[in-house]
Rosetta silent file (secondary structure, phi, psi, omega in degrees, C-alpha in Angstrom):
SEQUENCE: MRSLACLCAAAMFAVAAPAASGAESPRPDRYELKPADGGFLRLDRETGATAFCRAVGEGYDCRAAGATDQPSEIRRLEERVAALEEQVRKLAAGVPTPAEPKAGEPKLVEPGSGPTLRLPTDKEIDQLAETMGRALRRFREFAETLEKNAEPDEQKL
SCORE:     score description
SCORE:     0.000 S_00000001
   1 L     0.000  -40.041  176.385   -0.015   -0.048   -0.019 S_00000001
   2 H   -58.288  -40.664 -179.544    2.831    2.240    0.849 S_00000001
   3 H   -69.060  -32.724  177.440    4.393    1.736   -2.623 S_00000001
   4 H   -64.083  -42.721 -179.675    1.015    2.596   -4.233 S_00000001
   5 H   -63.859  -43.925 -177.108    0.872    5.862   -2.369 S_00000001
   6 H   -65.377  -40.287 -179.675    4.470    6.733   -3.332 S_00000001
   7 H   -61.631  -45.616 -176.997    3.687    5.832   -7.053 S_00000001
   8 H   -66.640  -39.713  177.567    0.566    8.144   -6.988 S_00000001
   9 H   -58.869  -44.315 -177.895    2.536   10.919   -5.323 S_00000001
  10 H   -63.749  -44.227 -178.390    5.372   10.573   -7.940 S_00000001
  11 H   -63.321  -46.482  179.402    2.760   10.669  -10.749 S_00000001
  12 H   -62.780  -41.001  179.069    1.061   13.809   -9.424 S_00000001
  13 H   -66.936  -35.480 -179.970    4.403   15.523   -8.921 S_00000001
  14 H   -73.029  -27.020  179.168    5.460   14.736  -12.539 S_00000001
  15 H   -82.826  -43.855 -173.619    2.231   16.216  -13.871 S_00000001
  16 H   -79.510  -25.742 -177.159    2.191   19.315  -11.644 S_00000001
  17 H   -64.918  -39.880  178.301    5.913   20.274  -11.861 S_00000001
  18 H   -74.418  -34.483  173.761    5.998   21.606  -15.427 S_00000001
  19 H   -62.460  -35.060 -173.618    2.688   23.543  -14.862 S_00000001
  20 H   -81.422  -27.221  178.507    4.008   25.147  -11.771 S_00000001
  21 H   -76.589  -10.845  179.429    7.245   26.179  -13.381 S_00000001
  22 L    78.209   12.582 -178.807    5.361   28.024  -16.186 S_00000001
  23 L   -84.146   73.335 -178.978    7.236   26.038  -18.813 S_00000001
  24 L   -90.169  141.350  179.898    4.412   25.587  -21.310 S_00000001
  25 L   -80.391  148.343 -179.977    5.269   24.283  -24.799 S_00000001
  26 L   -70.465  149.938  179.378    3.915   26.572  -27.541 S_00000001
  27 L   -57.318  143.344 -174.940    0.746   25.458  -29.266 S_00000001
  28 L   -65.018  -26.291 -179.757    1.459   23.337  -32.349 S_00000001
  29 L  -100.981   21.463 -177.553   -0.576   25.769  -34.549 S_00000001
  30 L   -70.486  -35.709 -178.462    0.935   29.025  -33.168 S_00000001
  31 E  -107.247  145.242  178.618    3.226   29.563  -36.127 S_00000001
  32 E  -121.211  128.847 -173.799    2.276   29.543  -39.758 S_00000001
  33 E  -109.463  135.217  176.864    5.139   28.906  -42.291 S_00000001
  34 E  -131.188  134.962  177.598    5.080   29.993  -45.939 S_00000001
  35 E   -64.333  139.415  177.383    7.834   29.328  -48.550 S_00000001
  36 E  -153.280  158.809 -178.140    9.539   32.608  -49.737 S_00000001
  37 L   -17.046   89.199  179.754   12.702   33.567  -51.622 S_00000001
  38 L    65.814   20.496 -178.715   15.291   30.908  -50.480 S_00000001
  39 E  -171.121 -144.909  176.467   13.709   30.424  -47.089 S_00000001
  40 E  -153.233  154.235  173.890   10.292   30.834  -45.465 S_00000001
  41 E   -95.161  138.114 -178.727    8.175   33.392  -43.668 S_00000001
  42 E  -117.259  119.357 -177.711    7.113   32.590  -40.149 S_00000001
  43 E  -109.024  124.865  176.442    3.917   34.254  -38.825 S_00000001
  44 E   -84.693  116.226 -177.658    3.245   34.197  -35.083 S_00000001
  45 L   -74.956  -17.500  177.330   -0.553   33.826  -34.873 S_00000001
  46 L   -78.741  -53.159 -170.470   -0.557   35.067  -31.236 S_00000001
  47 L  -103.345  -17.652 -178.035    1.359   38.270  -31.655 S_00000001
  48 L    86.174   -5.135 -177.816    1.225   38.888  -35.375 S_00000001
  49 L   -70.527  140.100  174.333    4.969   39.196  -35.637 S_00000001
  50 E  -113.957  152.651  178.838    6.643   38.024  -38.851 S_00000001
  51 E  -145.576  143.648  172.867   10.119   36.693  -39.508 S_00000001
  52 E  -101.368  123.118  179.521   12.063   35.576  -42.514 S_00000001
  53 E  -111.521  148.790  176.745   13.968   32.354  -41.855 S_00000001
  54 E  -147.214  155.686 -179.573   16.609   30.615  -43.906 S_00000001
  55 E   -73.031  127.467  178.712   18.774   27.557  -43.415 S_00000001
  56 E  -135.286  112.375 -176.756   22.203   28.327  -41.968 S_00000001
  57 L    62.141 -123.427  179.459   24.449   25.319  -41.354 S_00000001
  58 L   -95.495   -2.795  178.005   22.549   22.739  -39.408 S_00000001
  59 E  -123.721 -155.677  178.989   19.945   25.201  -38.125 S_00000001
  60 E  -127.234  146.095  174.531   17.835   28.174  -39.139 S_00000001
  61 E  -112.046  114.100  175.086   18.438   31.875  -38.858 S_00000001
  62 E  -110.844  134.112  178.876   15.289   33.994  -38.401 S_00000001
  63 E  -128.028  149.368 -176.350   15.161   37.724  -38.498 S_00000001
  64 E   -60.105  134.997  177.626   12.133   39.991  -38.018 S_00000001
  65 L   -60.283  139.294  179.229   10.586   40.826  -41.367 S_00000001
  66 L    89.040   -8.221  178.405   11.544   44.276  -42.581 S_00000001
  67 L   -67.664  140.575 -177.135   14.691   44.320  -40.524 S_00000001
  68 L  -124.241  149.010  179.058   17.642   45.886  -42.457 S_00000001
  69 L  -104.411    4.367 -173.989   21.388   45.627  -42.036 S_00000001
  70 L   -92.958  107.973 -176.689   21.950   48.763  -44.026 S_00000001
  71 H   -65.503  -27.846  179.361   23.023   51.702  -41.738 S_00000001
  72 H   -66.894  -39.754  175.348   22.426   54.272  -44.580 S_00000001
  73 H   -66.530  -38.419 -179.771   18.837   53.224  -44.883 S_00000001
  74 H   -65.600  -47.319  179.366   18.352   53.371  -41.124 S_00000001
  75 H   -57.131  -45.712  174.500   19.948   56.877  -41.136 S_00000001
  76 H   -58.083  -47.270 -176.758   17.665   58.046  -44.024 S_00000001
  77 H   -70.517  -32.532  175.838   14.624   56.795  -42.203 S_00000001
  78 H   -69.510  -36.247  175.453   15.656   58.437  -38.889 S_00000001
  79 H   -68.231  -36.390  177.740   16.174   61.767  -40.740 S_00000001
  80 H   -67.414  -43.313  176.714   12.765   61.471  -42.418 S_00000001
  81 H   -61.275  -42.550 -178.902   11.177   60.752  -39.048 S_00000001
  82 H   -65.695  -39.118 -178.377   12.899   63.731  -37.507 S_00000001
  83 H   -69.566  -40.882  177.897   11.717   66.001  -40.396 S_00000001
  84 H   -67.709  -35.576  177.523    8.113   64.716  -40.021 S_00000001
  85 H   -66.977  -40.448  178.259    8.240   65.288  -36.246 S_00000001
  86 H   -62.795  -43.860  176.781    9.408   68.860  -36.891 S_00000001
  87 H   -59.835  -47.000  176.582    6.601   69.411  -39.353 S_00000001
  88 H   -59.601  -37.533  178.312    4.039   68.112  -36.782 S_00000001
  89 H   -62.403  -45.439 -176.206    5.590   70.457  -34.119 S_00000001
  90 H   -67.375  -43.242  178.631    5.165   73.439  -36.475 S_00000001
  91 H   -62.608  -41.638 -179.319    1.672   72.464  -37.398 S_00000001
  92 H   -62.284  -38.264 -176.909    0.763   72.082  -33.714 S_00000001
  93 H   -80.516   -9.544  177.560    2.266   75.596  -33.111 S_00000001
  94 L    89.860   10.632  179.344    0.256   77.063  -35.970 S_00000001
  95 L   -90.246  120.782 -176.043    3.214   77.774  -38.206 S_00000001
  96 L   -68.141  144.207  175.006    2.421   77.051  -41.885 S_00000001
  97 L  -120.819  129.388  179.466    4.944   74.826  -43.719 S_00000001
  98 L   -73.741  139.918 -179.840    5.296   75.000  -47.393 S_00000001
  99 L   -81.724  139.309  178.318    4.689   71.830  -49.338 S_00000001
 100 L   -75.892  129.043  177.720    7.504   70.650  -51.497 S_00000001
 101 L   -75.612  150.762  177.830    6.513   70.532  -55.197 S_00000001
 102 L   -74.164  162.858  178.633    6.866   67.267  -57.062 S_00000001
 103 L   -60.860  129.878  179.476    9.297   67.043  -60.001 S_00000001
 104 L    92.721  -13.699  179.009    8.098   69.042  -62.948 S_00000001
 105 L   -85.929  144.254  173.594    5.518   71.032  -60.898 S_00000001
 106 L   -68.597  148.652 -177.995    5.971   74.839  -60.627 S_00000001
 107 L   -79.903  141.711  177.584    7.054   76.024  -57.226 S_00000001
 108 L   -74.005  141.692  178.086    4.466   77.850  -55.170 S_00000001
 109 L  -101.796  134.048 -179.725    5.181   81.494  -54.283 S_00000001
 110 L   -62.237  141.706  179.509    4.665   82.713  -50.828 S_00000001
 111 L   -58.158  130.751  178.455    1.905   85.533  -50.644 S_00000001
 112 L    85.978   -4.285 -179.422    3.492   88.924  -51.038 S_00000001
 113 L  -101.958  -12.870 -176.317    6.792   87.671  -52.252 S_00000001
 114 L  -116.792 -166.003  178.094    6.029   87.234  -55.949 S_00000001
 115 L   -58.517  152.129  177.032    4.253   89.140  -58.727 S_00000001
 116 L  -113.840  150.621  174.150    0.927   90.735  -57.877 S_00000001
 117 L   -96.256  119.370  177.795   -2.200   90.934  -59.912 S_00000001
 118 L  -101.807  123.119  178.618   -3.580   94.404  -60.322 S_00000001
 119 L   -81.443  144.912 -175.938   -7.230   94.637  -61.295 S_00000001
 120 L   -68.589  148.850  176.883   -8.218   97.370  -63.783 S_00000001
 121 L   -80.555  169.976  176.820   -9.994  100.495  -62.437 S_00000001
 122 H   -57.024  -40.773 -175.670  -13.442  101.623  -63.608 S_00000001
 123 H   -66.048  -45.219 -179.958  -11.839  104.275  -65.791 S_00000001
 124 H   -63.201  -37.594  177.477   -9.551  101.762  -67.482 S_00000001
 125 H   -66.778  -41.761  177.964  -12.548   99.426  -68.157 S_00000001
 126 H   -63.434  -41.232  178.055  -14.548  102.338  -69.748 S_00000001
 127 H   -61.109  -46.682 -179.947  -11.529  103.244  -71.973 S_00000001
 128 H   -61.836  -41.648 -178.617  -11.291   99.591  -73.114 S_00000001
 129 H   -65.629  -44.112  174.859  -15.103   99.445  -73.871 S_00000001
 130 H   -55.053  -47.049 -179.840  -14.758  102.714  -75.967 S_00000001
 131 H   -62.763  -47.766  177.370  -11.824  101.342  -77.871 S_00000001
 132 H   -61.779  -36.980 -178.008  -13.520   98.032  -78.641 S_00000001
 133 H   -67.426  -42.120  177.010  -16.736   99.871  -79.680 S_00000001
 134 H   -61.996  -44.890 -177.586  -14.742  102.056  -82.199 S_00000001
 135 H   -61.559  -42.048 -178.547  -13.003   98.999  -83.530 S_00000001
 136 H   -69.302  -41.418  175.372  -16.332   97.189  -84.085 S_00000001
 137 H   -60.197  -45.088 -179.077  -17.885  100.211  -85.808 S_00000001
 138 H   -67.159  -33.502 -179.890  -14.987  100.506  -88.189 S_00000001
 139 H   -68.333  -39.685 -177.759  -15.130   96.787  -89.001 S_00000001
 140 H   -69.886  -38.487  179.209  -18.909   97.014  -89.691 S_00000001
 141 H   -66.228  -38.484  175.300  -18.359  100.125  -91.883 S_00000001
 142 H   -62.086  -40.434  179.329  -15.627   98.252  -93.790 S_00000001
 143 H   -67.043  -39.540  176.403  -17.921   95.233  -94.352 S_00000001
 144 H   -64.593  -41.001  175.127  -20.704   97.560  -95.587 S_00000001
 145 H   -62.584  -39.985  174.797  -18.290   99.220  -98.025 S_00000001
 146 H   -66.343  -37.525  176.937  -17.243   95.892  -99.422 S_00000001
 147 H   -62.789  -38.928  179.819  -20.855   94.912  -99.778 S_00000001
 148 H   -71.671  -35.791 -176.363  -21.724   98.084 -101.786 S_00000001
 149 H   -87.334   -3.864  179.149  -18.736   97.750 -104.032 S_00000001
 150 L   -70.321  142.569  179.643  -19.290   94.088 -104.751 S_00000001
 151 L   -73.164  158.151 -179.004  -20.444   93.070 -108.213 S_00000001
 152 H   -58.530  -38.243  178.911  -23.997   91.693 -108.546 S_00000001
 153 H   -67.340  -35.393  177.794  -22.863   88.123 -109.258 S_00000001
 154 H   -67.018  -30.978 -173.163  -20.674   88.078 -106.089 S_00000001
 155 H   -72.995  -18.124 -179.949  -23.529   89.193 -103.936 S_00000001
 156 H   -73.226  -28.295 -175.845  -25.566   85.990 -104.747 S_00000001
 157 L   -72.776    0.000    0.000  -22.853   83.842 -103.179 S_00000001
């Protein structure tokens, strides 16, 4: 009887020990693997993290998807983030920031720094109307003169 009690205690300890230590094995369906350029992509279904894995020697090397080893690219992205943060700071402070024109587009001129458009005065509009009226009268007189001097056969056309 004593050996049966020891056997039961040992069995319970063997089942309870891994659970108490928190060493759970990952679910068998936690990762999804898809073939990709000379390796495979690993998607963690619990966290959503992705990694690109490839065979190296006898094992596998997995790196977070999108990770780059190029310091110049990292530097460029850090500068871009800093520029965007500065633009956000200016917008929050109410300072307008000029938009950069795309290639081939004309540059925008800040108000007051470029040429200005002056609208004509009423006097200038009246002078233009008189000039146009005189030109139209002369054209009509010219057309009437041509009509009078035209030969009778030409008038039928």
